[in-house]
Each structure stands twice: as C-alpha cells, then as structure tokens.
N, C-alpha and C positions, 0 to 999 in steps of 0.2 A: 328207519330201515322197511325195503319194501318187500311185497309178498314174495316176488319173482327172485329177488336177491338171496331171501331166506331158504327157497328152495333151491337154488343154485348150490348155496352153501352147504346144506345138508346134503346134495347129490356128491360135492366134492368130499366131503367127510367120509361117505358111505365109500368112495375110489379110493381112499388114504387107509382106511381101517381094512386088516387082514382079514379073510374070511373065517366066519363063523361057522363051528361044527354044525353039519346037519342034524335037524332034530331038535335043535337049541330051543329051548320054550321062551317066549319073551319076557318073563320074569329072570330067567338064567342071562339073557341076553342084557336086560335091564342092569343086573347088578353087576355085571362084568365092566360098564362103562360108566357106573355112577358111584360118586365120592362118598364114603362112609362118614357121618357125621354123629358126633356125641352132642347130648344135649343136658341140662339139668334143668329143676323148676326155676319158674320165673326168666329164665333164657330168651331171649329174642331171637326168633331165627330170620323173620322177614319182617319188615317193619312198613305200615302203611304209607304209601307215595313213592317207596323206594323204587329204581327201576326192576322189573319184573324181567329176568334174565336166567331165570332157575328154576326145574318143577323137582319137588320133594317127595319122596314115599316114607311114610312112618314105617319102621322096621321093629320097635319096640317102645312102649311108654305111650303117653297122652300128652298132646298139645291143645291148647284152644285159639280160637281165630277172633279177634277183638277188631271192632270197628271204633273210632274215636269221632267222637260228633264235632261240630264247631263250635260248640259249648265246651270240649276239653273234657265230657266224659266219655268212660269207657261203655261199651256195650259187649258182653260176649255172644258172638253168632253159634257157636257149635266146640265141637269138641273132636278131636282127632285122633283115631287109634291106628295099632298096626295094620296095613295092609291099603291106607287110605294115602291119597296123593293130593297135595294140594300146591297151589301155584299154576297148575294146567290150565286152568280157564283164561288166565290175561294172556298165556302165550297163545293157546288156539284163538283167541278173540283179535291178537292184536295188540292189545293194551300197552301200553309201555311201562305203567307203574301196579305195584300191588294194592289192592284194594282193603285190604285187613294187614293187621300186624298178628302174627302167630308167636304164640309163647307157650315154651315148656311148661308141663305143669308136676312133671315129676321126671327122674332120670329115663333117658331113654335114648333111641339111635336112630337116626334118619338115612336115607340115600339119596342123592342129589345129584343131578345131570342138567347141562347148559340148554340153552334154545336150540343152538343146532343140532347137539347130538339127540336131543328130545325128538325132534322132528325127522332127523335120522332113522332112529328108532320107529316111530310110527309107519315111516316110511317102507321099513323092511317086514312090518308086522301091522298092515294095515286094518285088520280084525280088531287090533285093539283101540282103534278108532272110535267104534261102536260103542265097547264097554266103557272108554272115558267119558264119552258123550252121556250114556246111562248114569253113570256117577255123578255127572254135572246136575243132570236131571233130577237124581233123589237129592241131593243138596239143597237144589233151588227151592225144591218141596220142602224139605225141611226148615229151610229158611222162612218159607210162606207160612209155614204153621207157627213159628217163632213171631212173626208178625201179628198174629191170631192171636196169640196166648198173651203178646202185650197190650190189649186192650182189657184184659181179665183183672179182677181184683188181685190185691198181693197175696193173700193167703193163697189162693188157687195158682199163681206164678210160682209163688214159692215152692209147693206142693209137686206142682210137675218137673221144676229144677230137681228138687232133692231128690226125687225117683231117676232123672236122668242121668245123675251125677252117679246114684249109688250102682246102676245098670252098666255106665259107662266105664266108671273108673274101676271095672274089674272085680267087684265083690260076688263072690258065686251066690246062685240064688239056693242057697239053703235056708231051711227055718229060722238059723240064727245069723245068718248073713250081714242083717243090719246092725249087728252088736259091734262092726267094726266102725271107727270114726271115719267120715270124710275128710282127705286131706285137703282140703280145701279152706280158705278164710272165708270170713263173712264178708269181707271185699269182694271177693270173686262171686259168692252168691247173688250179691247185689250185680254185678256184672251179668251173671245169666238171667236174672229174674228183671233186669231194668229199674232196680230199686237204690236207694242209700244204702250203705251199711247200717247207718243207724235205725232206719224203718226195717232191714232185717233183722236186725238184732233185738228189735220190741217182737217182733213176730216170733222169733225164736224163743223167746223169753217166755211168753206167753203159751208157746207149745209144750215149753219144758215142765211150765206149772201145770199145764194138762196130761203131762205123761206120753206126749206123741215125739218128742226128742229129748236128746240129754245134751248138755255141752261140756264139753272136756277142752280147756285150755284153748279156746277158741275156735276147735273143730266141733261137728256134730256129728252123734251117733243118732239114726233115725230108730226109735224104741217101737214106735207103734205103726207100721206102714199100712195099714188099713184104713186110719185115717187120713192121710195124706192121699191113699188110692182114691176115696170118698170124695175128697176135695177136690182133685184133680178132674175126677168125672163128672163133677157135679154140672148138671146144665143151668 
C-alpha cells in the first residue's frame, strides 16, 4: 500500500465518521474507536514477522516484547505497561511486518485500532505525532542501553534485570516491597538477561546461598536489593 493511498483512505474514514464532540481529548477519541482486547499470561498478541496492520495501547497489565534470533533463541527487549503503545513504529515507518513478538506477562487489557483508523486519529490530533515520536525515541534509547548491558558479565546483567522487573511489575517502593515473589520464570529471566535458563539458575542458587535472593517454586524473592544495586552500578 502506497503512502498516497493510505492518506486517501484515512481522509475517507474521516469523512465517513460522525463528528466528534468539541473538546474531546485524543485519549477519549482513541478509546471510542479502539477495540478492547483481554489477554492473559503467555498469550501472544502479535508475532514477529506477521503483517503489521494494527496499533495497541496497554490499559492494564504487563507484556513483554521478544525477538527471536536466527538460531532460534528468544531475547526479551522490554516490558510494556499501562499507557504504553506498541505497533506504531512499524505503521509510521511503513514497515509491513512486526519486528518483535509481544506476549502477555499477566492478565490485562489492551485497546487496538487498525492502520487507517490510526492515521485518521493522528490527522485529527496532529500534536500526538510529536508525543509518539518522543515515545519511540525513548524506547530506542532504552533498547540501546540493553545492547550495552548485553556485554556485561552475567551477575551484573541479572542484577539489573531483577531490579528492572521489581520496578516494572508493580511492586510498591516500600521497605518490604521485595518480599513479594516476582511472577516470572527463570526462563523469562534468561530471556531478559540474554542467558540460558541453566546459567540463570546457577547464579540464583549462588545468590540464595549468600542471602541475596530466595527461590520459591521457580519464582524469585529479592531479599537483599542493596547487593543487586551495588552489582548493577559497579564500574
């Protein structure tokens, strides 16, 4: 589909749609035309290589963005939480396929609209384009940091991953916040840390003996976050 055709389709959609109330916010307009989607743990929302034809916004819950290498291994790139959008980079760049697979980490809800409706929404609220570009830039910066982290030794990588997951998965910043187990498997920790499950297990067992973490039915409880912070910040 050419850019000209896409813009023409967007204008046609705008002509067909009923006028929206004055003062309606971009978020309200988006919700009005978006389709709600419920998701659960390990549920695939989009798959790497599939046609990129929809944009998604997370309402509640958490998802992970995963890329599969040519060797068949998975690497988790980022966590997507409430208010975050995905799929927009492919649509804005004119890519025809999604670059990553997005999978639910827990139960949650999304809102989704297709390409023509998304472009029509941007046409109605052009200021949102700047916000989208800023969001894409921040995500690219975050992915660049992940690439830098991938060159570090496993203990530092895993320490950063554990601290990131504690922060991203909604554990409150309280003195005893780390007493709740992270609802992620050791396989998922390996995906975020760029390591095998076996390597992750060996490191976690070593940390358990040192009192840094506790392992409960495959889940991890961070019992001494200061050690992880020191490892993470180590020069």
